[in-house]
Structure formats: structure tokens, C-alpha cells
C-alpha positions in Angstrom: 0.3 -0.3 -0.4 1.4 3.5 -1.3 1.4 6.6 1.1 -0.9 9.3 0.2 2.1 11.4 -0.7 3.2 8.6 -3.4 0.4 8.9 -4.8 0.5 12.2 -5.3 3.7 12.4 -6.6 2.9 9.4 -9.1 0.0 11.4 -10.6 1.9 14.6 -10.6 5.0 12.7 -13.4 2.2 11.2 -15.6 1.2 12.3 -19.0 -1.9 12.5 -19.0 -1.7 14.0 -22.7 -2.1 11.0 -24.1 -5.7 10.1 -22.5 -7.4 13.2 -23.6 -8.4 14.4 -27.8 -6.9 16.7 -28.3 -7.0 18.5 -32.0 -4.3 18.3 -34.9 -4.3 21.8 -35.6 -1.9 24.4 -37.2 -3.1 27.5 -34.5 -1.4 27.8 -31.7 -2.2 27.4 -28.6 -2.2 31.0 -27.8 -2.8 33.4 -29.9 0.3 36.0 -28.7 -2.3 39.3 -29.9 -0.1 42.1 -28.3 2.6 40.1 -30.6 0.6 39.7 -34.1 -0.8 42.8 -33.8 2.1 45.1 -35.5 1.4 42.4 -38.1 -2.3 43.3 -38.9 -2.1 46.2 -38.4 0.8 46.9 -41.1 -1.4 43.6 -43.8 -3.7 46.5 -43.5 -2.4 49.2 -44.0 -0.6 47.4 -47.0 -3.6 46.3 -47.8 -5.4 49.9 -48.0 -8.3 47.8 -45.6 -9.8 51.5 -44.1 -9.5 53.5 -47.9 -11.8 50.6 -49.0 -14.2 51.0 -46.1 -14.6 54.5 -46.3 -14.5 53.9 -50.7 -17.4 51.3 -50.4 -19.8 53.9 -48.0 -18.8 57.0 -50.0 -22.2 58.7 -51.1 -24.3 56.4 -48.3 -26.6 58.2 -45.5 -24.2 59.3 -42.3 -24.3 56.2 -39.1 -24.5 57.0 -36.1 -23.8 55.1 -33.1 -24.6 56.4 -29.9 -22.3 54.8 -27.5 -25.0 54.1 -24.7 -24.4 55.2 -20.6 -21.3 53.7 -18.7 -24.5 52.5 -16.5 -27.9 51.6 -16.3 -28.8 55.0 -14.7 -26.9 57.0 -16.7 -27.0 60.0 -19.2 -26.1 59.1 -23.1 -23.3 60.3 -23.6 -21.3 61.0 -27.7 
């Protein structure tokens, strides 16, 4: 009979990754958003995404999104 400490040590060393059905994907496990954001911004700048959006909406009626109050009983702020 093993002691509780020996059992806990054995569990800590056991590799449970083989007992799980983990997806096989090329996506990174962590997004790394702070590191990747500059890449995205540079790509969007190169593709002129903002300019294309502006050109698409040219001549259309202006859409204004009123950002709601910060609290349920607060006043509307723009």
C-alpha cells in the first residue's frame, strides 16, 4: 500500500496528454495578440483596408452609433 504522498507524486509525473482527445491543428495554442497586432496593422495598411471601407460607404447616409451610458441609470454620452 502506498502513502498518499507517493500517490500524489506518481500522479504529478503521469502524462495525461495521451488520455485526452486534443485537436490536431496548425493554429497556435496561444494567440500572442500583442506580438501579432503590429503584423495585422501593417497588412491592413498595405491592403488599404480603411480606404476601401471609406470608398464603399461614400455617398451613403451617415450612420452614427450612439455609445450607450456607462451605467444603467447614466445619461447618454457621445
